[in-house]
C-alpha positions in Angstrom: 0.0 0.1 0.0 1.3 3.6 -0.7 2.0 5.6 2.1 0.0 8.6 3.6 2.5 11.2 4.8 1.3 14.4 6.7 3.5 17.4 7.2 2.0 19.9 9.8 2.6 22.3 12.4 3.4 26.0 12.8 7.0 25.7 11.4 8.4 26.5 8.0 9.2 23.6 5.8 6.0 21.6 5.3 5.7 22.3 1.5 9.5 22.2 1.2 9.5 18.6 2.6 6.8 17.5 0.3 8.6 18.8 -2.7 11.7 17.1 -1.6 9.8 13.8 -1.8 8.8 14.9 -5.4 12.4 15.1 -6.3 13.2 11.7 -4.7 10.3 10.1 -6.4 11.5 11.2 -9.7 14.8 9.9 -8.9 13.2 6.5 -8.4 11.2 6.7 -11.6 8.0 7.4 -10.0 5.3 9.7 -11.4 4.6 12.7 -9.0 1.8 15.3 -9.3 1.4 18.4 -7.0 -1.8 20.2 -6.2 -1.4 23.6 -4.3 -4.7 24.5 -2.7 -3.6 28.1 -1.7 -1.4 29.4 -4.4 -3.1 31.6 -7.1 -3.4 29.8 -10.6 -1.0 32.3 -12.0 1.7 31.6 -9.5 5.2 31.2 -10.8 7.2 30.4 -7.8 10.5 28.7 -7.6 9.1 25.3 -7.4 6.8 25.8 -10.4 9.8 26.7 -12.4 11.7 23.7 -11.3 8.7 21.4 -11.6 8.1 22.5 -15.2 11.8 21.8 -16.1 11.5 18.5 -14.6 8.2 17.5 -16.2 6.2 17.4 -12.9 2.6 18.6 -13.4 2.0 21.2 -10.6 -1.5 23.0 -10.3 -2.1 26.1 -8.1 -5.6 25.9 -7.5 -6.4 28.8 -5.1 -6.8 32.4 -5.0 -3.7 33.5 -2.7 -3.7 33.5 1.0 -7.0 32.5 2.2 -7.0 34.4 5.3 -6.6 37.7 3.2 -9.4 36.6 0.7 -12.0 39.3 0.1 -14.3 36.6 -1.3 -14.2 33.3 0.8 -17.3 31.8 -1.3 -15.0 32.1 -4.2 -12.0 30.5 -2.3 -14.4 27.7 -1.2 -15.4 27.2 -4.8 -12.0 27.0 -6.0 -11.0 24.6 -3.3 -13.9 22.3 -4.3 -12.9 22.5 -7.9 -9.4 21.8 -6.9 -10.5 18.7 -4.9 -12.4 17.2 -7.7 -9.3 17.4 -9.9 -6.9 16.2 -7.2 -9.4 13.2 -6.2 -9.6 12.2 -9.9 -5.8 12.2 -10.0 -5.5 10.4 -6.7 -7.7 7.4 -7.9 -6.7 7.3 -11.6 -3.4 5.2 -11.1 -1.5 7.7 -13.4 0.5 9.0 -10.6 2.6 7.3 -7.9 2.8 10.1 -5.5 0.2 12.7 -5.2 0.9 16.0 -3.1 -1.9 17.9 -1.7 -0.2 21.1 -0.7 -1.9 23.4 2.0 -4.8 21.0 1.8 -5.4 21.0 5.7 -6.7 24.6 5.2 -9.4 23.3 2.8 -10.3 20.7 5.4 -10.3 22.9 8.4 -12.5 25.7 6.6 -15.1 22.8 5.7 -14.8 23.5 2.0 -14.3 19.7 1.6 -15.9 17.6 4.1 -13.3 15.6 6.2 -14.9 12.2 6.0 -15.3 12.6 2.1 -11.5 13.2 2.0 -10.6 10.4 4.3 -12.8 7.9 2.3 -10.8 9.1 -1.0 -7.6 8.8 0.6 -8.4 5.2 1.7 -9.8 4.3 -1.7 -6.7 5.2 -3.5 -5.1 2.5 -5.7 -2.6 0.2 -3.7 0.8 1.8 -4.8 -0.2 5.6 -4.7 1.7 7.6 -2.1 -0.2 10.6 -0.8 1.4 13.7 1.0 -0.6 16.2 2.7 0.8 19.6 4.2 -0.6 22.3 6.1 -1.1 23.5 9.7 -3.5 22.2 12.2 -4.1 18.7 10.4 -7.2 17.4 11.8 -7.0 14.3 14.2 -8.6 12.0 12.1 -6.2 12.6 9.2 -3.4 12.0 11.7 -5.0 8.8 12.9 -5.1 7.6 9.2 -1.6 8.6 8.2 1.3 6.3 8.0 3.9 9.1 8.9 3.1 12.5 10.5 5.9 15.2 11.0 5.2 18.2 12.9 7.3 21.3 12.1 7.7 23.4 15.1 8.6 27.0 14.6 11.4 27.9 17.1 12.5 31.3 15.2 11.4 32.7 12.1 13.1 35.8 10.2 9.4 37.0 9.1 8.7 37.7 12.8 11.6 40.3 12.8 10.0 42.0 9.8 12.3 40.1 7.2 10.0 39.5 4.1 9.9 36.2 2.3 13.0 35.6 0.5 13.0 34.2 -3.1 14.6 30.8 -3.2 14.2 30.2 0.4 10.5 31.0 1.1 9.2 31.3 -2.4 
């Protein structure tokens, strides 16, 4: 059975760890895909450029930082549409590694029902690995996961007023 890995917590590195697994999977001949539930559709961050170069499909599905959204209904609609695409990829057998980046927010806001997501996770084909990132992962997701890593913030430059650094945070 494919593994279910969850990277959660208030520290930096959740998405970065997932993207590292994408590179590792490629090196082993696996077929990864990445769905990003917060990044805007027009996003062009470092990981997008790299994934395009490596031939990894990456789908930014959101409308930016949800907590800044001026239209949460639109954010929810985009999340549901994104989930439909991601769920299809998860069960298709086309990919060996599916990353649902920042998906915990979608679950915690109730935009995708937790039980529906858990059923889909459990119904994925036998060899499909799944990685879910985001803060405050629901307890039921943690229970279902094979591996859970909690990133803990000890210190972050952003708290001292240092903006996100290209190549490090974006």
